[in-house]
Structures are given as C-alpha cells and as structure tokens.
MILOMI-951731 format. One record per residue: residue in three letters; x, y, z of N, C-alpha, C in turn. Coordinates in nm, 4 decimals. Layout:
// MILOMI-951731
R residu      n_u      n_v      n_w     ca_u     ca_v     ca_w      c_u      c_v      c_w
R    Ala        X        Y        Z        X        Y        Z        X        Y        Z
...
//
This chain:
// MILOMI-951731
R residu      n_u      n_v      n_w     ca_u     ca_v     ca_w      c_u      c_v      c_w
R    Unk   0.0647  -0.1497  -0.0447   0.0192  -0.0155  -0.0470   0.1003   0.0743   0.0439
R    Unk   0.0565   0.2072  -0.0851   0.1045   0.3155  -0.1045   0.0782   0.4712   0.0322
R    Unk   0.1226   0.5481   0.0293   0.1044   0.6556   0.0796  -0.0910   0.6790   0.0539
R    Unk  -0.1568   0.6833   0.1451  -0.3259   0.7754   0.1316  -0.3270   0.7839   0.2110
R    Unk  -0.3750   0.9387   0.1344  -0.4155   1.0563   0.2022  -0.6116   0.9741   0.2845
R    Unk  -0.5545   1.0043   0.3548  -0.7619   1.0130   0.4529  -0.7812   1.1020   0.5132
R    Unk  -0.7208   1.2155   0.5012  -0.8155   1.3201   0.5817  -0.7768   1.4570   0.5511
R    Unk  -0.8300   1.5274   0.5661  -0.7515   1.6601   0.5871  -0.6913   1.7316   0.7486
R    Unk  -0.6746   1.8222   0.8079  -0.6840   1.8874   0.8920  -0.7362   1.9991   0.9640
R    Unk  -0.8202   1.9964   1.0112  -0.8266   2.0899   1.0751  -0.8052   2.2076   1.1416
R    Unk  -0.8126   2.3302   1.1121  -0.6991   2.4187   1.1409  -0.7600   2.4477   1.2275
R    Unk  -0.8459   2.4053   1.2397  -1.0016   2.5112   1.4149  -1.0043   2.4567   1.5420
R    Unk  -0.8831   2.2744   1.5232  -0.8785   2.2031   1.6702  -0.7317   2.3172   1.7174
R    Unk  -0.6533   2.3560   1.6794  -0.6008   2.4253   1.7357  -0.6257   2.5517   1.8360
R    Unk  -0.7668   2.6626   1.7724  -0.8151   2.6652   1.8999  -0.8719   2.5967   2.0607
R    Unk  -0.8637   2.4756   2.0228  -0.8739   2.4231   2.1154  -0.7890   2.3955   2.1951
R    Unk  -0.6967   2.4066   2.1915  -0.5431   2.3942   2.3049  -0.5081   2.5131   2.4060
R    Unk  -0.4841   2.4196   2.5008  -0.4946   2.4811   2.6238  -0.3772   2.6360   2.5914
R    Unk  -0.3297   2.8048   2.6448  -0.4270   2.8538   2.7094  -0.5855   2.8911   2.6775
R    Unk  -0.5362   2.8625   2.5451  -0.6861   2.9265   2.4856  -0.8024   2.7677   2.4995
R    Unk  -0.8133   2.6951   2.5576  -0.9110   2.6586   2.5531  -0.8904   2.5773   2.6974
R    Unk  -0.8883   2.5768   2.8381  -0.8567   2.5526   2.9278  -0.9290   2.4303   2.8861
R    Unk  -0.8350   2.3135   3.0316  -0.8742   2.1935   3.0037  -0.7337   2.1284   3.1991
R    Unk  -0.8904   2.0538   3.2325  -0.7374   2.0275   3.3270  -0.7245   1.9345   3.2493
R    Unk  -0.6307   1.8506   3.2162  -0.6330   1.7025   3.1879  -0.4567   1.7152   3.1511
R    Unk  -0.4660   1.8037   3.0996  -0.2495   1.7967   3.0938  -0.1963   1.7745   2.9885
R    Unk  -0.3055   1.6916   2.9199  -0.3084   1.6844   2.7204  -0.3348   1.7513   2.6113
R    Unk  -0.4976   1.8309   2.7419  -0.5417   1.8991   2.5251  -0.6719   1.7843   2.5048
R    Unk  -0.7236   1.7308   2.6309  -0.8270   1.6650   2.5382  -0.9930   1.7062   2.4171
R    Unk  -0.9524   1.8134   2.4491  -1.0670   1.9356   2.4126  -0.9817   1.9005   2.2017
R    Unk  -0.8628   1.9795   2.2435  -0.7598   1.9826   2.1333  -0.7556   1.8340   2.0232
R    Unk  -0.7416   1.7265   2.1534  -0.7260   1.5349   2.1183  -0.8516   1.5217   1.9860
R    Unk  -0.9681   1.5193   2.0609  -1.0779   1.5101   2.0225  -1.1120   1.5808   1.9227
R    Unk  -1.1273   1.6907   1.8721  -1.1323   1.7761   1.7548  -1.0213   1.7020   1.6767
R    Unk  -0.9254   1.7717   1.6692  -0.7818   1.6628   1.5777  -0.8552   1.5102   1.5091
R    Unk  -0.8470   1.3920   1.6236  -0.8998   1.3131   1.5612  -1.0167   1.2860   1.4874
R    Unk  -1.0802   1.4231   1.5352  -1.2164   1.3392   1.3920  -1.2530   1.3234   1.3421
R    Unk  -1.1898   1.3964   1.2214  -1.1901   1.4003   1.1096  -1.0333   1.2508   1.0282
R    Unk  -1.0232   1.0941   1.1117  -1.0013   1.0541   1.0762  -1.0491   0.9323   1.1137
R    Unk  -1.2623   0.9389   1.0803  -1.3412   0.8446   1.0829  -1.3679   0.8590   0.9104
R    Unk  -1.3842   0.8031   0.8418  -1.3437   0.8059   0.7226  -1.3786   0.6517   0.6743
R    Unk  -1.3830   0.6243   0.5288  -1.3965   0.4648   0.4359  -1.2896   0.5775   0.3306
R    Unk  -1.1942   0.4866   0.3192  -1.0818   0.4544   0.2130  -1.1246   0.4284   0.0855
R    Unk  -1.0949   0.4461   0.0140  -1.0833   0.4475  -0.1441  -1.1119   0.2908  -0.1588
R    Unk  -1.0291   0.2115  -0.0573  -1.0585   0.0822  -0.1318  -1.1439  -0.0016  -0.0856
R    Unk  -1.2015   0.0863   0.0271  -1.3195   0.0031   0.0661  -1.3527   0.0172   0.3181
R    Unk  -1.1866   0.0239   0.3399  -1.1729   0.0027   0.4706  -1.2127   0.0842   0.5027
R    Unk  -1.3188   0.0784   0.6340  -1.3146   0.2144   0.7386  -1.1943   0.2324   0.8430
R    Unk  -1.2139   0.3385   0.8343  -1.0349   0.3751   0.9164  -1.1931   0.4560   1.0453
R    Unk  -1.1023   0.4465   1.1472  -1.2148   0.4990   1.3360  -1.0555   0.5658   1.3677
R    Unk  -1.0524   0.6355   1.4758  -1.0062   0.6890   1.5954  -1.0773   0.7652   1.6407
R    Unk  -1.0793   0.7301   1.7695  -1.1051   0.8113   1.9224  -1.0188   0.8090   2.0293
R    Unk  -1.0230   0.8513   2.1180  -0.9893   0.8572   2.2538  -1.0757   0.8306   2.3465
R    Unk  -1.0170   0.6895   2.4246  -1.0783   0.6860   2.5810  -0.9962   0.6459   2.6775
R    Unk  -1.0265   0.7770   2.7189  -0.9278   0.8825   2.8233  -0.8154   0.9116   2.8156
R    Unk  -0.6494   0.8220   2.8620  -0.5817   0.8494   2.7732  -0.5172   0.7734   2.6381
R    Unk  -0.5891   0.7293   2.5958  -0.5608   0.5855   2.5022  -0.6291   0.6143   2.3940
R    Unk  -0.5294   0.6441   2.2754  -0.5963   0.6646   2.1172  -0.5748   0.5124   2.1049
R    Unk  -0.7285   0.5213   2.0788  -0.7345   0.4415   1.9041  -0.8102   0.4089   1.8130
R    Unk  -0.6284   0.3785   1.7020  -0.6627   0.3208   1.5822  -0.7220   0.2366   1.5374
R    Unk  -0.8044   0.1991   1.3995  -0.8308   0.0931   1.3817  -0.8738   0.1385   1.2479
R    Unk  -0.8019   0.0155   1.1624  -0.7976   0.0609   0.9744  -0.8454  -0.0696   0.8897
R    Unk  -0.9511  -0.0859   0.8784  -1.0157  -0.1808   0.8122  -1.0529  -0.2845   1.0052
R    Unk  -1.0037  -0.4448   0.9812  -0.9978  -0.4835   1.0864  -0.8806  -0.5258   1.2051
R    Unk  -0.7968  -0.4054   1.1646  -0.6825  -0.3958   1.2917  -0.6725  -0.3407   1.2684
R    Unk  -0.6189  -0.2582   1.4553  -0.6767  -0.1976   1.5458  -0.5083  -0.2272   1.6332
R    Unk  -0.4991  -0.1065   1.6636  -0.3770  -0.0623   1.7369  -0.4371   0.0802   1.8324
R    Unk  -0.3224   0.0545   1.9484  -0.3729   0.1845   2.0538  -0.1902   0.1902   2.1430
R    Unk  -0.1656   0.3559   2.1715  -0.1259   0.3971   2.2660  -0.1967   0.4682   2.3705
R    Unk  -0.0763   0.4858   2.4748  -0.1051   0.6154   2.5442  -0.0863   0.7224   2.5404
R    Unk  -0.1314   0.8421   2.5888  -0.0754   0.9557   2.4982   0.0251   0.9901   2.6955
R    Unk   0.1678   0.9971   2.6993   0.2413   1.0059   2.7737   0.2734   1.2136   2.7953
R    Unk   0.2336   1.2417   2.8629   0.2137   1.3768   2.8712   0.3681   1.3897   2.9747
R    Unk   0.4478   1.2776   3.0754   0.5323   1.3341   3.1024   0.6564   1.2868   3.0307
R    Unk   0.6799   1.2076   2.8950   0.7547   1.0849   2.8107   0.7135   1.2270   2.6724
R    Unk   0.6413   1.2664   2.6780   0.6721   1.3949   2.5735   0.6150   1.4871   2.5874
R    Unk   0.5302   1.5778   2.7201   0.4899   1.6869   2.6742   0.6185   1.7343   2.7261
R    Unk   0.5443   1.9251   2.7786   0.4218   1.9681   2.7654   0.3193   2.0223   2.6521
R    Unk   0.3714   1.9370   2.5288   0.3663   2.0273   2.4058   0.1974   1.9581   2.3681
R    Unk   0.0797   1.9351   2.3750   0.0212   1.8562   2.3654  -0.0165   1.8227   2.2190
R    Unk   0.0479   1.9168   2.0944   0.0400   1.8483   1.9605   0.1562   1.6954   1.9510
R    Unk   0.2376   1.7352   2.0673   0.3850   1.5995   2.0552   0.2968   1.4996   2.1372
R    Unk   0.2422   1.5321   2.2251   0.1581   1.4280   2.3092   0.1145   1.3531   2.1965
R    Unk  -0.0139   1.3936   2.1235  -0.0666   1.3421   2.0159  -0.0136   1.2822   1.9108
R    Unk   0.0877   1.3561   1.9043   0.1638   1.3334   1.8031   0.2876   1.1683   1.7660
R    Unk   0.2058   1.1734   1.9107   0.3705   1.0568   1.9135   0.2737   0.9011   1.9636
R    Unk   0.1071   0.9459   2.0447   0.0525   0.9147   2.0528  -0.0804   0.7960   1.8922
R    Unk  -0.0321   0.9117   1.8349  -0.0473   0.7993   1.6773   0.0101   0.7746   1.6338
R    Unk   0.1347   0.7797   1.5816   0.1908   0.7109   1.5832   0.2038   0.5892   1.6551
R    Unk   0.1951   0.5739   1.7769   0.2355   0.4367   1.8344   0.0939   0.3101   1.8098
R    Unk  -0.0491   0.4137   1.8482  -0.1164   0.3054   1.7283  -0.1413   0.2488   1.5879
R    Unk  -0.0912   0.3590   1.5270  -0.0676   0.3284   1.4014   0.0327   0.2254   1.3645
R    Unk   0.1299   0.2312   1.4958   0.2774   0.1044   1.4757   0.1647   0.0228   1.4760
R    Unk   0.1201   0.0322   1.6258   0.0573  -0.1400   1.6905  -0.0625  -0.1960   1.5411
R    Unk  -0.1046  -0.0656   1.4755  -0.1969  -0.1446   1.3567  -0.1574  -0.1727   1.2388
R    Unk  -0.0091  -0.1422   1.2514   0.0462  -0.2424   1.1610   0.0824  -0.1163   1.0245
R    Unk   0.0655  -0.0257   1.0385  -0.0099   0.0714   1.0015   0.1320   0.1872   0.9659
R    Unk   0.1503   0.2863   0.9474   0.1988   0.4298   0.9612   0.0923   0.5307   0.8738
R    Unk   0.0929   0.6646   1.0105   0.0341   0.7325   0.9914   0.0714   0.9031   0.9999
R    Unk   0.0695   0.9418   0.8439   0.1610   1.0794   0.8899   0.0524   1.2311   0.9010
R    Unk   0.1669   1.3085   0.9363   0.0927   1.4567   0.8935   0.1721   1.4871   0.8175
R    Unk   0.1624   1.5690   0.6668   0.2054   1.6349   0.6042   0.0697   1.7297   0.5281
R    Unk   0.1413   1.8697   0.5212   0.1131   1.9406   0.3905  -0.0485   1.9731   0.4560
R    Unk  -0.0417   1.9506   0.5983  -0.2300   2.0257   0.6158  -0.3330   1.9188   0.5953
R    Unk  -0.2853   1.7193   0.6002  -0.3276   1.6698   0.5961  -0.2852   1.5256   0.6421
R    Unk  -0.3684   1.4070   0.6929  -0.3072   1.2760   0.6825  -0.2876   1.1915   0.6285
R    Unk  -0.2193   1.1210   0.6264  -0.1960   1.0423   0.5630  -0.1122   0.8772   0.5698
R    Unk  -0.2048   0.8083   0.5409  -0.2136   0.6388   0.5913  -0.0938   0.5393   0.4601
R    Unk   0.0464   0.4734   0.5535   0.1239   0.4432   0.4298   0.1462   0.2634   0.5182
R    Unk   0.2592   0.2178   0.4420   0.2431   0.0953   0.4989   0.3465   0.1213   0.6372
R    Unk   0.3672   0.0276   0.6858   0.4420   0.0356   0.8458   0.5701   0.0691   0.8766
R    Unk   0.6406   0.1527   0.8947   0.7445   0.1533   0.8699   0.8513   0.1088   0.9274
R    Unk   0.9543   0.0430   0.8736   1.0520  -0.1147   0.8974   1.1805  -0.0136   1.0040
R    Unk   1.1607  -0.1517   1.1088   1.2903  -0.0638   1.2285   1.3859  -0.1461   1.1714
//
C-alpha cells in the first residue's frame, strides 16, 4: 500500500489547545478530540478508518486491524501536539500501518520498518 490521503487536518482544532481552551487533563483532550475526529472515514479501497480517545488512550482501527497507544505527558509533554503525535504514531504502528501528517493532511501508509 502506498501512502493514501485519509483526511484534511482541521485547522480550527488548534483553537482548543490550552490556554486558549483550558482543560484540567494536562494533555489537551479538547484539542485531541477535535484533531482526531477527521480520521473517521472510509478509504477508497473500502476499508473503514476510525480513531477515538478513551481516557488517555488513542485507538486507531484500519479495516479489521486495531492499534492503541497511551498519551504520555511526562515522556512527550508539555506540548499537546507532540503528545498526540507520539500516541497516533504508536497506535498506527500497533495496527501495522504508518500515519503521518504533512501538507495539512493525514496520510496512511505501510508500517515503517525498524
């Protein structure tokens, strides 16, 4: 699978980053929820992509394959964008795919080899 554009990034999600939109989570849950909302789509090949937050966990599903990762403030903070990016990368890797952000969009591709 080559890289496939999944969705455009919602630029208004940045308006929900603390301190603009305060929350007591320390990881910017308002921003996270808004940012990953666009990842609930169907790919051209018919596979469904879904992404959701359950507490501190990000769950990504591509077709029938699922992956999850935790958002770690101590390891990746305090920038909420970095915390989320690391969690999305981890969830995608656990699902056997890669998820990247570039040119204002999310792209899904083959898992990065290590």
